[in-house]
N, C-alpha and C positions, 0 to 999 in steps of 0.2 A: 671288463667284467669277468675275465677268465679267473681271476684270483678271488672272486666273491664267493661267500658261502651259499648265497642264493640271490635271486633277483625277484623283486616284488613289483607287480604292476596292478595297483588297486583302483583302476579306472572305474568310473561310474557309468559312462555311456560314450558313444561316439567313435569307438575303435572299429574301423571298417575291415582291417586285415590283421594287424599285429606284427608289423615289421620290427618293432622294438623287442618283441618276444623272440623272433627269428635271430636277432642279433645276440641276445642272451643265450639262446640255444646253441648257436654256432660257436659261442665262446665256451661251451661246456658247463654252463651254470644252471643249477636247479631253479625251477620256476614256481612261484605262487602268483596267481593272477585272478582277476575278476572273470566270472563265467559270462563273458560277452560273446555274441555270435562271431565277431571278427577274431577274437582271441581263440575261441574254441575250434575254429577252422584251422588254426596253425598248431596249437598245442592242445592235445586231447587229454581230458580229465583222467588222471591216474596212470597215464602212459608217458607223457612228456612234461606234465605239469599237475599241480594241485590247484583246482579252480574253486573260487568261493563266490557266493552270491554277492553281486555288487551292492556296496553300502552296508554290508553286515560286518561291523567291526569286530564283534566277538568271534565270528567264524574266521575272519582274516587273522586275528591274533592267535587263535587256536591252531590254525593251519601253519602259520609261521613257526610257532613253538614246536609243533609236531615235526616239521621238516628239520629244524635245527637240532632236535633231540634224536633224530634218526639218520645218521650219516649214510647208512646203507641205502635208504630210500632216496636220499639226495643224490647219491652217485648213480643210482639206477635211472632216475628222472633225467639227470644231466646227460648220461650216455644215450638214452633214447632220444632226448631232445637234439643232441648233436647230430645223430643219424637222420632225424626228421628234417632238420634244417638243411642238410645236404640235398634233400629232394627239392628244395626251393632255390638252390644255387643258380646263378646265371647260366653256368654250363649245363646243368641238368634241364633247366627250362628251355634253353636254346635248342638242345637236342630234341626235346619233345615237340617244340614248334616246328623244327625242320621235318621231323617225322610226320607231323600232322599235315604240313604243306605238301610233302611228298605223296601222302595218301590221297589228298584232295586232288592233286594235279595228275597223278598216275593211276589212282585206283588200287594201288597195292602197297604193301608194307615192305620196308627194307629188312632183309634177314637179320635177326638178332636185335632189332630195334624194340624198345619198350613200347608195348601197345598203349594207345591213348587211354584205354580203359584202366590202365594201371597208374595213371596220373594220380597225384594226391586228390582224394575225393573230399569235397567240402560238404559238410552237413548243412542242410538248409534249416535255418532256425529263425524264428521271429526275433527282431531286435527287441531290446528291453523297451517297454512302453515309456514314453516320455510324458511328463505332466504338461498339460496345456499352459501356454504362457499367458 
């Protein structure tokens, strides 16, 4: 993915977290994705990605054209995405868990440790409503 101009994930529903977006972000690739709760928790609109309403083909096409026509925006999203992806790396997550366990077991924080309140915060959003089967 590192050599791609952009990565597009036009999912309609069912994405609980967005690992595929993290992979693209870690590769330094600009993102266009559906505005699903799981995706928006990883890549935030206008910061690390351009998100479109699921199923809106005109919005998706326009957003893809916009990003391809604006290399500066693509570079900005890609750089922010790469930095955000690092906050979800196994090393970063392991350090946070160790700090959380330390706090739970000792009641105090290790000097210099990232406070648990500075973990990536997930926006609570309702999932896209599904049609009854």
